[in-house]
C-alpha positions in Angstrom: 36.4 -17.5 15.8 33.5 -19.7 14.9 31.9 -19.5 11.4 28.9 -17.3 11.3 26.0 -18.7 9.3 23.4 -16.3 8.0 20.2 -18.3 7.4 19.0 -16.1 4.6 22.1 -16.7 2.6 21.6 -20.5 2.9 18.1 -20.3 1.4 18.1 -21.2 -2.3 16.3 -18.2 -3.7 15.9 -19.9 -7.0 13.6 -22.6 -5.6 11.1 -20.5 -3.6 7.7 -19.6 -5.0 6.5 -16.2 -3.8 4.3 -14.9 -2.4 4.7 -17.0 0.8 5.2 -17.0 4.5 8.1 -19.1 5.9 9.2 -19.7 9.5 12.9 -18.8 9.5 13.7 -19.6 13.2 12.5 -19.6 16.7 15.0 -18.2 19.2 14.8 -18.7 22.9 16.1 -16.1 25.3 17.9 -16.7 28.6 14.6 -16.5 30.5 12.8 -18.8 28.2 11.1 -16.2 26.1 10.7 -17.3 22.5 10.8 -15.0 19.4 9.9 -16.2 16.0 11.2 -14.8 12.7 9.2 -15.2 9.6 10.1 -14.6 5.9 7.1 -12.8 4.5 8.1 -12.9 0.8 5.9 -10.8 -1.4 7.7 -11.0 -4.8 9.8 -13.6 -6.6 13.5 -13.1 -5.6 15.7 -11.8 -8.4 12.7 -11.3 -10.7 10.8 -8.4 -9.1 11.4 -5.9 -6.3 9.0 -3.4 -4.8 10.0 0.2 -5.4 11.1 2.0 -2.2 8.1 4.3 -1.9 5.6 1.5 -2.1 7.7 -0.7 0.2 8.0 2.0 2.8 4.2 2.5 2.8 3.6 -1.2 2.9 5.9 -1.3 6.0 3.9 1.3 7.8 0.5 -0.2 6.9 1.6 -3.8 7.8 2.7 -2.5 11.2 -0.9 -1.1 11.5 -2.8 -4.0 10.1 -0.8 -7.0 11.3 -0.4 -5.9 14.9 -4.0 -6.7 15.9 -4.1 -9.9 13.9 -0.9 -11.6 15.2 -0.7 -12.1 18.9 2.7 -11.1 20.2 3.5 -9.0 17.1 6.9 -7.3 17.5 7.9 -5.8 14.2 7.7 -6.2 10.4 10.9 -4.9 8.7 11.6 -4.8 5.0 14.4 -6.8 3.4 17.1 -4.7 1.8 16.4 -6.6 -1.5 12.8 -5.2 -1.3 11.2 -8.6 -2.0 9.5 -8.9 1.4 9.7 -8.5 5.2 11.0 -10.1 8.4 8.1 -10.5 10.7 9.1 -10.9 14.4 6.7 -12.0 17.1 6.7 -13.6 20.5 6.1 -17.4 20.5 5.4 -19.4 17.4 2.5 -19.2 15.0 1.5 -21.6 12.2 2.6 -20.2 8.9 -1.0 -20.7 7.6 -2.3 -18.4 10.3 0.4 -15.8 9.5 -0.4 -16.0 5.8 -4.1 -15.5 6.5 -3.3 -12.4 8.6 -1.1 -11.1 5.8 -3.9 -11.7 3.3 -6.4 -9.8 5.4 -3.9 -6.9 6.0 -3.3 -6.6 2.2 -7.0 -6.5 1.7 -7.3 -3.7 4.2 -4.6 -1.8 2.3 -6.7 -1.8 -0.8 -9.3 0.4 1.1 -6.9 2.6 3.0 -6.9 6.4 2.5 -3.7 8.5 2.8 -5.1 9.9 6.1 -5.0 6.4 7.5 -1.3 5.8 6.8 0.6 6.1 10.1 3.9 7.8 10.4 3.9 10.1 7.3 5.0 13.3 8.9 8.5 14.6 9.3 8.5 14.2 13.1 7.2 10.6 12.8 9.4 9.1 10.1 13.1 9.2 9.0 12.2 9.5 5.3 8.6 10.8 5.3 8.8 12.0 1.7 9.4 8.5 0.3 5.9 7.0 0.4 3.5 5.7 -2.2 0.1 4.6 -1.2 -0.8 4.2 -4.9 2.2 1.8 -5.3 1.4 0.0 -2.0 -2.2 -0.6 -3.2 -1.0 -1.8 -6.7 1.4 -4.3 -5.1 -1.2 -5.5 -2.5 -3.6 -6.1 -5.4 -0.9 -8.0 -7.4 0.1 -10.2 -4.4 -3.5 -11.0 -3.6 -4.1 -12.0 -7.2 -1.2 -14.4 -7.1 -2.3 -15.8 -3.7 -0.2 -16.2 -0.5 1.2 -19.6 0.2 1.9 -21.0 3.7 4.8 -22.9 2.2 7.8 -21.4 0.3 8.4 -24.4 -2.1 4.9 -25.6 -2.8 1.9 -23.4 -3.5 -0.5 -23.9 -0.5 -2.7 -20.8 -1.0 -4.6 -19.6 2.0 
């Protein structure tokens, strides 16, 4: 059996400077379709993590606000470590463009009401009681204050 390499575990988490957007990989399917995977890191690894309620609400709101901003958006799923998200989309986008879309989405979150958060009912979500719009807004404000970089190792704020 060949050795399995998990890209995330090869990244030196002590060297990155969050918040940032980083292209992890571009995979090509058998018919030529290309899917890009981005590391959307919101907090500094091993220094901060977003509480689950706020992370869950951020996940739902990023699905709402990134979809129209990123052509070919597929999904934005949280990391288990709660420091950010995997963003998957068709084709490849410049990390600066993705970082700008993220910044705009976080700005939208600051003005979101509870009624605008999608998927908060029992029939729509597997853990509908674990949400925090207040927490999501506080984290969005903090991330925007720090600035979002289009590079994981050098602060190139968008």
